[in-house]
DRENTORKOL-3810 file (N, C-alpha, C; in nm, 4 decimals):
REM DRENTORKOL-3810
@n.u->0.2570; n.v->-2.0184; n.w->3.0200; ca.u->0.1381; ca.v->-2.0962; ca.w->3.0528; c.u->0.0132; c.v->-2.0310; c.w->2.9908
@n.u->0.0071; n.v->-1.8957; n.w->2.9956; ca.u->-0.1081; ca.v->-1.8262; ca.w->2.9370; c.u->-0.1204; c.v->-1.8571; c.w->2.7881
@n.u->-0.0076; n.v->-1.8540; n.w->2.7176; ca.u->-0.0110; ca.v->-1.8826; ca.w->2.5741; c.u->-0.0555; c.v->-2.0263; c.w->2.5468
@n.u->-0.0135; n.v->-2.1160; n.w->2.6307; ca.u->-0.0552; ca.v->-2.2563; ca.w->2.6169; c.u->-0.2070; c.v->-2.2678; c.w->2.6346
@n.u->-0.2593; n.v->-2.1990; n.w->2.7345; ca.u->-0.4050; ca.v->-2.1966; ca.w->2.7556; c.u->-0.4763; c.v->-2.1406; c.w->2.6329
@n.u->-0.4254; n.v->-2.0301; n.w->2.5818; ca.u->-0.4883; ca.v->-1.9649; ca.w->2.4666; c.u->-0.4835; c.v->-2.0534; c.w->2.3427
@n.u->-0.3707; n.v->-2.1207; n.w->2.3208; ca.u->-0.3611; ca.v->-2.2117; ca.w->2.2051; c.u->-0.4692; c.v->-2.3192; c.w->2.2114
@n.u->-0.4863; n.v->-2.3798; n.w->2.3287; ca.u->-0.5879; ca.v->-2.4850; ca.w->2.3432; c.u->-0.7286; c.v->-2.4278; c.w->2.3256
@n.u->-0.7541; n.v->-2.3125; n.w->2.3855; ca.u->-0.8878; ca.v->-2.2531; ca.w->2.3748; c.u->-0.9223; c.v->-2.2111; c.w->2.2325
@n.u->-0.8239; n.v->-2.1599; n.w->2.1576; ca.u->-0.8508; ca.v->-2.1205; ca.w->2.0190; c.u->-0.8943; c.v->-2.2388; c.w->1.9352
@n.u->-0.8368; n.v->-2.3542; n.w->1.9614; ca.u->-0.8691; ca.v->-2.4716; ca.w->1.8809; c.u->-0.9902; c.v->-2.5482; c.w->1.9334
@n.u->-1.0235; n.v->-2.5274; n.w->2.0608; ca.u->-1.1406; ca.v->-2.5940; ca.w->2.1179; c.u->-1.2029; c.v->-2.5042; c.w->2.2245
@n.u->-1.2768; n.v->-2.4004; n.w->2.1824; ca.u->-1.3313; ca.v->-2.3039; ca.w->2.2781; c.u->-1.4390; c.v->-2.3606; c.w->2.3708
@n.u->-1.4871; n.v->-2.4811; n.w->2.3427; ca.u->-1.5898; ca.v->-2.5423; ca.w->2.4262; c.u->-1.5323; c.v->-2.6227; c.w->2.5427
@n.u->-1.3990; n.v->-2.6255; n.w->2.5539; ca.u->-1.3378; ca.v->-2.7002; ca.w->2.6647; c.u->-1.3846; c.v->-2.6439; c.w->2.7984
@n.u->-1.4158; n.v->-2.7333; n.w->2.8904; ca.u->-1.4468; ca.v->-2.6889; ca.w->3.0266; c.u->-1.3166; c.v->-2.6457; c.w->3.0929
@n.u->-1.3272; n.v->-2.5686; n.w->3.1986; ca.u->-1.2076; ca.v->-2.5254; ca.w->3.2711; c.u->-1.1323; c.v->-2.6475; c.w->3.3218
@n.u->-1.2032; n.v->-2.7479; n.w->3.3699; ca.u->-1.1386; ca.v->-2.8694; ca.w->3.4211; c.u->-1.0604; c.v->-2.9408; c.w->3.3102
@n.u->-1.1206; n.v->-2.9546; n.w->3.1923; ca.u->-1.0532; ca.v->-3.0219; ca.w->3.0809; c.u->-0.9339; c.v->-2.9399; c.w->3.0322
@n.u->-0.9502; n.v->-2.8088; n.w->3.0261; ca.u->-0.8413; ca.v->-2.7205; ca.w->2.9853; c.u->-0.7258; c.v->-2.7291; c.w->3.0846
@n.u->-0.7584; n.v->-2.7251; n.w->3.2123; ca.u->-0.6562; ca.v->-2.7335; ca.w->3.3170; c.u->-0.5778; c.v->-2.8639; c.w->3.3042
@n.u->-0.6477; n.v->-2.9715; n.w->3.2780; ca.u->-0.5817; ca.v->-3.1015; ca.w->3.2648; c.u->-0.4872; c.v->-3.1025; c.w->3.1447
@n.u->-0.5310; n.v->-3.0433; n.w->3.0326; ca.u->-0.4487; ca.v->-3.0408; ca.w->2.9108; c.u->-0.3191; c.v->-2.9628; c.w->2.9306
@n.u->-0.3232; n.v->-2.8569; n.w->3.0124; ca.u->-0.2034; ca.v->-2.7732; ca.w->3.0291; c.u->-0.1261; c.v->-2.8037; c.w->3.1565
@n.u->-0.1774; n.v->-2.8937; n.w->3.2383; ca.u->-0.1060; ca.v->-2.9328; ca.w->3.3586; c.u->-0.1243; c.v->-2.8392; c.w->3.4768
@n.u->-0.2421; n.v->-2.7792; n.w->3.4886; ca.u->-0.2753; ca.v->-2.6943; ca.w->3.6032; c.u->-0.3925; c.v->-2.7561; c.w->3.6781
@n.u->-0.4115; n.v->-2.7109; n.w->3.7997; ca.u->-0.5339; ca.v->-2.7502; ca.w->3.8678; c.u->-0.6439; c.v->-2.6515; c.w->3.8277
@n.u->-0.7665; n.v->-2.6846; n.w->3.8612; ca.u->-0.8832; ca.v->-2.6081; ca.w->3.8180; c.u->-0.8757; c.v->-2.4604; c.w->3.8571
@n.u->-0.8513; n.v->-2.4316; n.w->3.9847; ca.u->-0.8565; ca.v->-2.2933; ca.w->4.0334; c.u->-0.7517; c.v->-2.2025; c.w->3.9695
@n.u->-0.6240; n.v->-2.2405; n.w->3.9617; ca.u->-0.5272; ca.v->-2.1534; ca.w->3.8941; c.u->-0.5606; c.v->-2.1319; c.w->3.7461
@n.u->-0.6118; n.v->-2.2343; n.w->3.6814; ca.u->-0.6524; ca.v->-2.2208; ca.w->3.5409; c.u->-0.7650; c.v->-2.1195; c.w->3.5287
@n.u->-0.8652; n.v->-2.1328; n.w->3.6108; ca.u->-0.9798; ca.v->-2.0411; ca.w->3.6099; c.u->-0.9332; c.v->-1.8978; c.w->3.6352
@n.u->-0.8427; n.v->-1.8795; n.w->3.7325; ca.u->-0.7910; ca.v->-1.7456; ca.w->3.7653; c.u->-0.7177; c.v->-1.6836; c.w->3.6458
@n.u->-0.6374; n.v->-1.7638; n.w->3.5791; ca.u->-0.5644; ca.v->-1.7131; ca.w->3.4616; c.u->-0.6623; c.v->-1.6698; c.w->3.3524
@n.u->-0.7648; n.v->-1.7506; n.w->3.3279; ca.u->-0.8643; ca.v->-1.7155; ca.w->3.2274; c.u->-0.9358; c.v->-1.5856; c.w->3.2640
@n.u->-0.9769; n.v->-1.5729; n.w->3.3906; ca.u->-1.0466; ca.v->-1.4518; ca.w->3.4352; c.u->-0.9560; c.v->-1.3295; c.w->3.4235
@n.u->-0.8268; n.v->-1.3445; n.w->3.4553; ca.u->-0.7331; ca.v->-1.2331; ca.w->3.4441; c.u->-0.7173; c.v->-1.1923; c.w->3.2977
@n.u->-0.7055; n.v->-1.2907; n.w->3.2092; ca.u->-0.6898; ca.v->-1.2590; ca.w->3.0666; c.u->-0.8167; c.v->-1.1940; c.w->3.0111
@n.u->-0.9326; n.v->-1.2319; n.w->3.0605; ca.u->-1.0566; ca.v->-1.1648; ca.w->3.0215; c.u->-1.0565; c.v->-1.0208; c.w->3.0724
@n.u->-1.0201; n.v->-1.0000; n.w->3.1984; ca.u->-1.0173; ca.v->-0.8656; ca.w->3.2576; c.u->-0.9147; c.v->-0.7768; c.w->3.1884
@n.u->-0.8023; n.v->-0.8352; n.w->3.1456; ca.u->-0.6970; ca.v->-0.7590; ca.w->3.0772; c.u->-0.7290; c.v->-0.7333; c.w->2.9303
@n.u->-0.8393; n.v->-0.7904; n.w->2.8805; ca.u->-0.8773; ca.v->-0.7694; ca.w->2.7414; c.u->-0.8032; c.v->-0.8580; c.w->2.6428
@n.u->-0.7309; n.v->-0.9571; n.w->2.6913; ca.u->-0.6625; ca.v->-1.0511; ca.w->2.6016; c.u->-0.7660; c.v->-1.1445; c.w->2.5393
@n.u->-0.8556; n.v->-1.1962; n.w->2.6211; ca.u->-0.9675; ca.v->-1.2765; ca.w->2.5717; c.u->-1.0847; c.v->-1.1799; c.w->2.5562
@n.u->-1.1243; n.v->-1.1575; n.w->2.4310; ca.u->-1.2309; ca.v->-1.0609; ca.w->2.4024; c.u->-1.3690; c.v->-1.1226; c.w->2.4125
@n.u->-1.3790; n.v->-1.2515; n.w->2.3928; ca.u->-1.5082; ca.v->-1.3194; ca.w->2.3958; c.u->-1.4968; c.v->-1.4490; c.w->2.3188
@n.u->-1.6072; n.v->-1.5149; n.w->2.3003; ca.u->-1.6116; ca.v->-1.6389; ca.w->2.2231; c.u->-1.7163; c.v->-1.6222; c.w->2.1147
@n.u->-1.6897; n.v->-1.6838; n.w->2.0005; ca.u->-1.7799; ca.v->-1.6672; ca.w->1.8872; c.u->-1.8144; c.v->-1.8034; c.w->1.8267
@n.u->-1.9278; n.v->-1.8076; n.w->1.7655; ca.u->-1.9722; ca.v->-1.9243; ca.w->1.6908; c.u->-1.9413; c.v->-1.8971; c.w->1.5443
@n.u->-1.8683; n.v->-1.9853; n.w->1.4783; ca.u->-1.8333; ca.v->-1.9660; ca.w->1.3379; c.u->-1.9365; c.v->-2.0344; c.w->1.2500
@n.u->-1.9848; n.v->-1.9613; n.w->1.1533; ca.u->-2.0872; ca.v->-2.0116; ca.w->1.0622; c.u->-2.0290; c.v->-2.0251; c.w->0.9220
@n.u->-2.0820; n.v->-2.1164; n.w->0.8428; ca.u->-2.0403; ca.v->-2.1317; ca.w->0.7037; c.u->-2.1251; c.v->-2.0383; c.w->0.6177
@n.u->-2.0652; n.v->-1.9301; n.w->0.5671; ca.u->-2.1445; ca.v->-1.8326; ca.w->0.4915; c.u->-2.2102; c.v->-1.8910; c.w->0.3667
@n.u->-2.1432; n.v->-1.9829; n.w->0.3014; ca.u->-2.1997; ca.v->-2.0417; ca.w->0.1785; c.u->-2.3271; c.v->-2.1206; c.w->0.2068
@n.u->-2.3275; n.v->-2.1944; n.w->0.3159; ca.u->-2.4464; ca.v->-2.2732; ca.w->0.3513; c.u->-2.5620; c.v->-2.1848; c.w->0.3951
@n.u->-2.5305; n.v->-2.0589; n.w->0.4258; ca.u->-2.6341; ca.v->-1.9629; ca.w->0.4645; c.u->-2.6724; c.v->-1.8712; c.w->0.3489
@n.u->-2.6238; n.v->-1.9026; n.w->0.2290; ca.u->-2.6572; ca.v->-1.8220; ca.w->0.1123; c.u->-2.5797; c.v->-1.6915; c.w->0.1045
@n.u->-2.4648; n.v->-1.6859; n.w->0.1711; ca.u->-2.3827; ca.v->-1.5642; ca.w->0.1710; c.u->-2.2443; c.v->-1.5970; c.w->0.1149
@n.u->-2.2419; n.v->-1.6453; n.w->-0.0083; ca.u->-2.1193; ca.v->-1.6982; ca.w->-0.0662; c.u->-2.0296; c.v->-1.6003; c.w->-0.1374
@n.u->-2.0598; n.v->-1.4705; n.w->-0.1312; ca.u->-1.9772; ca.v->-1.3735; ca.w->-0.2030; c.u->-1.9054; c.v->-1.2835; c.w->-0.1025
@n.u->-1.7720; n.v->-1.2877; n.w->-0.1082; ca.u->-1.6879; ca.v->-1.1985; ca.w->-0.0277; c.u->-1.6377; c.v->-1.0872; c.w->-0.1182
@n.u->-1.6610; n.v->-0.9642; n.w->-0.0756; ca.u->-1.6176; ca.v->-0.8485; ca.w->-0.1534; c.u->-1.5248; c.v->-0.7648; c.w->-0.0663
@n.u->-1.4158; n.v->-0.7196; n.w->-0.1256; ca.u->-1.3254; ca.v->-0.6279; ca.w->-0.0571; c.u->-1.3442; c.v->-0.4910; c.w->-0.1195
@n.u->-1.4004; n.v->-0.4007; n.w->-0.0409; ca.u->-1.4290; ca.v->-0.2653; ca.w->-0.0881; c.u->-1.3166; c.v->-0.1734; c.w->-0.0405
@n.u->-1.2429; n.v->-0.1191; n.w->-0.1358; ca.u->-1.1325; ca.v->-0.0269; ca.w->-0.1066; c.u->-1.1900; c.v->0.1149; c.w->-0.1148
@n.u->-1.1994; n.v->0.1796; n.w->-0.0006; ca.u->-1.2713; ca.v->0.3066; ca.w->0.0115; c.u->-1.1725; c.v->0.4223; c.w->0.0199
@n.u->-1.1969; n.v->0.5233; n.w->-0.0627; ca.u->-1.1212; ca.v->0.6492; ca.w->-0.0555; c.u->-1.2165; c.v->0.7582; c.w->-0.0089
@n.u->-1.1657; n.v->0.8451; n.w->0.0767; ca.u->-1.2469; ca.v->0.9538; ca.w->0.1311; c.u->-1.2143; c.v->1.0863; c.w->0.0652
@n.u->-1.3138; n.v->1.1767; n.w->0.0676; ca.u->-1.2949; ca.v->1.3133; ca.w->0.0175; c.u->-1.2125; c.v->1.3949; c.w->0.1156
@n.u->-1.2433; n.v->1.3763; n.w->0.2442; ca.u->-1.1783; ca.v->1.4528; ca.w->0.3502; c.u->-1.1285; c.v->1.3562; c.w->0.4566
@n.u->-1.0262; n.v->1.3989; n.w->0.5298; ca.u->-0.9665; ca.v->1.3124; ca.w->0.6311; c.u->-0.9704; c.v->1.3765; c.w->0.7690
@n.u->-1.0720; n.v->1.4548; n.w->0.7929; ca.u->-1.0837; ca.v->1.5178; ca.w->0.9244; c.u->-1.1403; c.v->1.4163; c.w->1.0246
@n.u->-1.1166; n.v->1.4439; n.w->1.1498; ca.u->-1.1557; ca.v->1.3510; ca.w->1.2566; c.u->-1.3051; c.v->1.3220; c.w->1.2556
@n.u->-1.3853; n.v->1.4228; n.w->1.2332; ca.u->-1.5307; ca.v->1.4053; ca.w->1.2345; c.u->-1.5763; c.v->1.3086; c.w->1.1247
@n.u->-1.5207; n.v->1.3219; n.w->1.0046; ca.u->-1.5568; ca.v->1.2333; ca.w->0.8935; c.u->-1.5139; c.v->1.0899; c.w->0.9218
@n.u->-1.3903; n.v->1.0739; n.w->0.9698; ca.u->-1.3396; ca.v->0.9397; ca.w->0.9987; c.u->-1.4239; c.v->0.8712; c.w->1.1054
@n.u->-1.4543; n.v->0.9419; n.w->1.2128; ca.u->-1.5341; ca.v->0.8833; ca.w->1.3208; c.u->-1.6760; c.v->0.8520; c.w->1.2747
@n.u->-1.7334; n.v->0.9383; n.w->1.1911; ca.u->-1.8694; ca.v->0.9152; ca.w->1.1416; c.u->-1.8734; c.v->0.7917; c.w->1.0526
@n.u->-1.7756; n.v->0.7766; n.w->0.9643; ca.u->-1.7720; ca.v->0.6592; ca.w->0.8778; c.u->-1.7536; c.v->0.5329; c.w->0.9611
@n.u->-1.6616; n.v->0.5356; n.w->1.0546; ca.u->-1.6364; ca.v->0.4171; ca.w->1.1374; c.u->-1.7597; c.v->0.3798; c.w->1.2194
@n.u->-1.8279; n.v->0.4783; n.w->1.2720; ca.u->-1.9494; ca.v->0.4534; ca.w->1.3497; c.u->-2.0573; c.v->0.3909; c.w->1.2618
@n.u->-2.0732; n.v->0.4435; n.w->1.1418; ca.u->-2.1797; ca.v->0.3941; ca.w->1.0548; c.u->-2.1520; c.v->0.2526; c.w->1.0038
@n.u->-2.0244; n.v->0.2149; n.w->0.9861; ca.u->-1.9953; ca.v->0.0779; ca.w->0.9415; c.u->-2.0456; c.v->-0.0247; c.w->1.0426
@n.u->-2.0494; n.v->0.0138; n.w->1.1693; ca.u->-2.0962; ca.v->-0.0772; ca.w->1.2739; c.u->-2.2446; c.v->-0.1100; c.w->1.2601
@n.u->-2.3179; n.v->-0.0272; n.w->1.1884; ca.u->-2.4629; ca.v->-0.0448; ca.w->1.1733; c.u->-2.5014; c.v->-0.1430; c.w->1.0625
@n.u->-2.4042; n.v->-0.1899; n.w->0.9846; ca.u->-2.4362; ca.v->-0.2734; ca.w->0.8686; c.u->-2.3727; c.v->-0.4114; c.w->0.8838
@n.u->-2.4534; n.v->-0.5144; n.w->0.9116; ca.u->-2.3987; ca.v->-0.6481; ca.w->0.9347; c.u->-2.3289; c.v->-0.7073; c.w->0.8117
@n.u->-2.3576; n.v->-0.6555; n.w->0.6933; ca.u->-2.2903; ca.v->-0.7054; ca.w->0.5730; c.u->-2.1410; c.v->-0.6715; c.w->0.5752
@n.u->-2.1048; n.v->-0.5635; n.w->0.6448; ca.u->-1.9638; ca.v->-0.5257; ca.w->0.6597; c.u->-1.9116; c.v->-0.6047; c.w->0.7796
@n.u->-1.8391; n.v->-0.7115; n.w->0.7519; ca.u->-1.7942; ca.v->-0.7990; ca.w->0.8598; c.u->-1.6551; c.v->-0.7621; c.w->0.9110
@n.u->-1.5796; n.v->-0.6870; n.w->0.8324; ca.u->-1.4498; ca.v->-0.6369; ca.w->0.8757; c.u->-1.4271; c.v->-0.5014; c.w->0.8112
@n.u->-1.3598; n.v->-0.4142; n.w->0.8849; ca.u->-1.3270; ca.v->-0.2823; ca.w->0.8320; c.u->-1.1929; c.v->-0.2401; c.w->0.8907
@n.u->-1.0998; n.v->-0.2064; n.w->0.8036; ca.u->-0.9662; ca.v->-0.1675; ca.w->0.8454; c.u->-0.9342; c.v->-0.0273; c.w->0.7956
@n.u->-0.8836; n.v->0.0566; n.w->0.8835; ca.u->-0.8257; ca.v->0.1846; ca.w->0.8447; c.u->-0.6885; c.v->0.1525; c.w->0.7883
@n.u->-0.6564; n.v->0.2085; n.w->0.6718; ca.u->-0.5371; ca.v->0.1656; ca.w->0.5990; c.u->-0.4387; c.v->0.2791; c.w->0.5747
@n.u->-0.3138; n.v->0.2397; n.w->0.5537; ca.u->-0.2151; ca.v->0.3306; ca.w->0.4966; c.u->-0.2107; c.v->0.2980; c.w->0.3477
@n.u->-0.1538; n.v->0.3854; n.w->0.2691; ca.u->-0.1421; ca.v->0.3560; ca.w->0.1267; c.u->-0.2483; c.v->0.4230; c.w->0.0430
@n.u->-0.2858; n.v->0.3583; n.w->-0.0662; ca.u->-0.3718; ca.v->0.4185; ca.w->-0.1678; c.u->-0.5168; c.v->0.4393; c.w->-0.1247
@n.u->-0.5693; n.v->0.3517; n.w->-0.0408; ca.u->-0.7079; ca.v->0.3693; ca.w->0.0036; c.u->-0.7083; c.v->0.3994; c.w->0.1531
@n.u->-0.8193; n.v->0.4542; n.w->0.1977; ca.u->-0.8307; ca.v->0.4923; ca.w->0.3390; c.u->-0.8842; c.v->0.3788; c.w->0.4258
@n.u->-0.9745; n.v->0.2988; n.w->0.3690; ca.u->-1.0336; ca.v->0.1857; ca.w->0.4407; c.u->-1.0473; c.v->0.0680; c.w->0.3454
@n.u->-1.0367; n.v->-0.0516; n.w->0.4008; ca.u->-1.0741; ca.v->-0.1737; ca.w->0.3292; c.u->-1.1815; c.v->-0.2394; c.w->0.4121
@n.u->-1.2929; n.v->-0.2695; n.w->0.3464; ca.u->-1.4055; ca.v->-0.3355; ca.w->0.4127; c.u->-1.4281; c.v->-0.4703; c.w->0.3473
@n.u->-1.4469; n.v->-0.5708; n.w->0.4292; ca.u->-1.4888; ca.v->-0.7008; ca.w->0.3768; c.u->-1.6396; c.v->-0.7072; c.w->0.3927
@n.u->-1.7059; n.v->-0.7234; n.w->0.2812; ca.u->-1.8521; ca.v->-0.7258; ca.w->0.2762; c.u->-1.8950; c.v->-0.8653; c.w->0.2341
@n.u->-1.9887; n.v->-0.9235; n.w->0.3084; ca.u->-2.0382; ca.v->-1.0577; ca.w->0.2768; c.u->-2.1835; c.v->-1.0457; c.w->0.2319
@n.u->-2.2103; n.v->-1.0973; n.w->0.1119; ca.u->-2.3446; ca.v->-1.0910; ca.w->0.0539; c.u->-2.3756; c.v->-1.2219; c.w->-0.0185
@n.u->-2.4980; n.v->-1.2346; n.w->-0.0623; ca.u->-2.5420; ca.v->-1.3561; ca.w->-0.1296; c.u->-2.5092; c.v->-1.3623; c.w->-0.2770
@n.u->-2.4973; n.v->-1.2457; n.w->-0.3414; ca.u->-2.4734; ca.v->-1.2456; ca.w->-0.4855; c.u->-2.4098; c.v->-1.1131; c.w->-0.5263
@n.u->-2.3618; n.v->-1.1096; n.w->-0.6478; ca.u->-2.3057; ca.v->-0.9849; ca.w->-0.7012; c.u->-2.4155; c.v->-0.8798; c.w->-0.7110
@n.u->-2.5362; n.v->-0.9209; n.w->-0.7478; ca.u->-2.6494; ca.v->-0.8267; ca.w->-0.7515; c.u->-2.6762; c.v->-0.7676; c.w->-0.6135
@n.u->-2.6680; n.v->-0.8520; n.w->-0.5090; ca.u->-2.6865; ca.v->-0.8027; ca.w->-0.3723; c.u->-2.5798; c.v->-0.6987; c.w->-0.3388
@n.u->-2.4558; n.v->-0.7255; n.w->-0.3804; ca.u->-2.3494; ca.v->-0.6293; ca.w->-0.3523; c.u->-2.3732; c.v->-0.4990; c.w->-0.4278
@n.u->-2.4171; n.v->-0.5081; n.w->-0.5519; ca.u->-2.4434; ca.v->-0.3865; ca.w->-0.6291; c.u->-2.5479; c.v->-0.2993; c.w->-0.5587
@n.u->-2.6536; n.v->-0.3623; n.w->-0.5087; ca.u->-2.7557; ca.v->-0.2869; ca.w->-0.4350; c.u->-2.6974; c.v->-0.2259; c.w->-0.3075
@n.u->-2.6167; n.v->-0.3041; n.w->-0.2334; ca.u->-2.5556; ca.v->-0.2552; ca.w->-0.1099; c.u->-2.4599; c.v->-0.1400; c.w->-0.1393
@n.u->-2.3857; n.v->-0.1519; n.w->-0.2459; ca.u->-2.2939; ca.v->-0.0454; ca.w->-0.2870; c.u->-2.3707; c.v->0.0841; c.w->-0.3153
@n.u->-2.4764; n.v->0.0725; n.w->-0.3945; ca.u->-2.5539; ca.v->0.1911; ca.w->-0.4344; c.u->-2.6331; c.v->0.2517; c.w->-0.3189
@n.u->-2.6911; n.v->0.1670; n.w->-0.2349; ca.u->-2.7792; ca.v->0.2157; ca.w->-0.1283; c.u->-2.7055; c.v->0.2520; c.w->0.0002
@n.u->-2.5900; n.v->0.1880; n.w->0.0256; ca.u->-2.5232; ca.v->0.2066; ca.w->0.1548; c.u->-2.3815; c.v->0.2607; c.w->0.1407
@n.u->-2.2940; n.v->0.1817; n.w->0.0783; ca.u->-2.1519; ca.v->0.2171; ca.w->0.0801; c.u->-2.1221; c.v->0.3547; c.w->0.0219
@n.u->-2.1824; n.v->0.3853; n.w->-0.0912; ca.u->-2.1566; ca.v->0.5154; ca.w->-0.1539; c.u->-2.2118; c.v->0.6323; c.w->-0.0736
@n.u->-2.2988; n.v->0.6023; n.w->0.0230; ca.u->-2.3582; ca.v->0.7080; ca.w->0.1065; c.u->-2.2940; c.v->0.7176; c.w->0.2448
@n.u->-2.1913; n.v->0.6371; n.w->0.2704; ca.u->-2.1213; ca.v->0.6494; ca.w->0.3977; c.u->-2.0540; c.v->0.7870; c.w->0.4037
@n.u->-2.0376; n.v->0.8427; n.w->0.5224; ca.u->-1.9815; ca.v->0.9770; ca.w->0.5355; c.u->-1.8448; c.v->0.9920; c.w->0.4682
@n.u->-1.8336; n.v->1.0924; n.w->0.3820; ca.u->-1.7063; ca.v->1.1301; ca.w->0.3232; c.u->-1.6538; c.v->1.0441; c.w->0.2105
@n.u->-1.7301; n.v->0.9475; n.w->0.1620; ca.u->-1.6801; ca.v->0.8571; ca.w->0.0586; c.u->-1.6642; c.v->0.9315; c.w->-0.0737
@n.u->-1.5441; n.v->0.9205; n.w->-0.1314; ca.u->-1.5165; ca.v->0.9781; ca.w->-0.2628; c.u->-1.5272; c.v->0.8713; c.w->-0.3704
@n.u->-1.4712; n.v->0.7526; n.w->-0.3430; ca.u->-1.4775; ca.v->0.6450; ca.w->-0.4413; c.u->-1.4587; c.v->0.5103; c.w->-0.3722
@n.u->-1.5063; n.v->0.4068; n.w->-0.4416; ca.u->-1.4920; ca.v->0.2698; ca.w->-0.3923; c.u->-1.4472; c.v->0.1816; c.w->-0.5080
@n.u->-1.3425; n.v->0.1042; n.w->-0.4844; ca.u->-1.2947; ca.v->0.0070; ca.w->-0.5819; c.u->-1.3188; c.v->-0.1301; c.w->-0.5195
@n.u->-1.3994; n.v->-0.2127; n.w->-0.5845; ca.u->-1.4396; ca.v->-0.3411; ca.w->-0.5277; c.u->-1.3675; c.v->-0.4568; c.w->-0.5945
@n.u->-1.3262; n.v->-0.5538; n.w->-0.5130; ca.u->-1.2660; ca.v->-0.6775; ca.w->-0.5619; c.u->-1.3462; c.v->-0.7937; c.w->-0.5060
@n.u->-1.3723; n.v->-0.8925; n.w->-0.5902; ca.u->-1.4489; ca.v->-1.0093; ca.w->-0.5494; c.u->-1.3553; c.v->-1.1274; c.w->-0.5288
@n.u->-1.3686; n.v->-1.1938; n.w->-0.4151; ca.u->-1.2872; ca.v->-1.3124; ca.w->-0.3873; c.u->-1.3360; c.v->-1.4265; c.w->-0.4752
@n.u->-1.2429; n.v->-1.4941; n.w->-0.5394; ca.u->-1.2780; ca.v->-1.6078; ca.w->-0.6234; c.u->-1.2890; c.v->-1.7355; c.w->-0.5413
@n.u->-1.2017; n.v->-1.7481; n.w->-0.4409; ca.u->-1.1997; ca.v->-1.8680; ca.w->-0.3575; c.u->-1.1401; c.v->-1.8313; c.w->-0.2224
@n.u->-1.1986; n.v->-1.8849; n.w->-0.1165; ca.u->-1.1398; ca.v->-1.8688; ca.w->0.0171; c.u->-1.0377; c.v->-1.9794; c.w->0.0347
@n.u->-0.9102; n.v->-1.9422; n.w->0.0407; ca.u->-0.8035; ca.v->-2.0381; ca.w->0.0552; c.u->-0.7801; c.v->-2.0697; c.w->0.2022
@n.u->-0.7871; n.v->-1.9670; n.w->0.2855; ca.u->-0.7651; ca.v->-1.9858; ca.w->0.4287; c.u->-0.8500; c.v->-1.8849; c.w->0.5034
@n.u->-0.9117; n.v->-1.9326; n.w->0.6112; ca.u->-0.9834; ca.v->-1.8436; ca.w->0.7008; c.u->-0.9676; c.v->-1.8994; c.w->0.8405
@n.u->-0.9123; n.v->-1.8193; n.w->0.9286; ca.u->-0.8944; ca.v->-1.8623; ca.w->1.0654; c.u->-0.9118; c.v->-1.7431; c.w->1.1590
@n.u->-0.9519; n.v->-1.7734; n.w->1.2774; ca.u->-0.9547; ca.v->-1.6705; ca.w->1.3816; c.u->-0.8425; c.v->-1.6946; c.w->1.4815
@n.u->-0.7692; n.v->-1.8038; n.w->1.4634; ca.u->-0.6623; ca.v->-1.8392; ca.w->1.5558; c.u->-0.5391; c.v->-1.7523; c.w->1.5338
@n.u->-0.4888; n.v->-1.6942; n.w->1.6425; ca.u->-0.3664; ca.v->-1.6147; ca.w->1.6344; c.u->-0.2466; c.v->-1.7035; c.w->1.6638
@n.u->-0.1300; n.v->-1.6690; n.w->1.6123; ca.u->-0.0112; ca.v->-1.7531; ca.w->1.6333; c.u->0.0528; c.v->-1.7303; c.w->1.7696
@n.u->-0.0127; n.v->-1.7812; n.w->1.8740; ca.u->0.0411; ca.v->-1.7660; ca.w->2.0100; c.u->0.1138; c.v->-1.8908; c.w->2.0540
END
């Protein structure tokens, strides 16, 4: 039942509890309780408004593959903390393999990214090198998980 609730909410997060309950075959109170429990358990992290980056002049997605000089705990934590301060970095993953982190950076132009790279990314704690890839086309983008 929880997964059914989550599937409906992912596709229509504006549903009222009453409408959601009706869609899944529950009454209002049990539905509300399940939602509150999933929020308390950290399954539901929050709700977000999705914006079209291109219509906002942010049509360039860059994947920055970051390699570090050192891999000590202090450097890793400092880099991760500092990425939170830059809204252009919309995703950041600690990686296995050839690079240490992959960051998705959203900017308005390649020139904007070049400035961000020179002024910010190269100065993040412990950065040894950055290899950047530019997305040519967004084929799929979803926040929905396969529940």
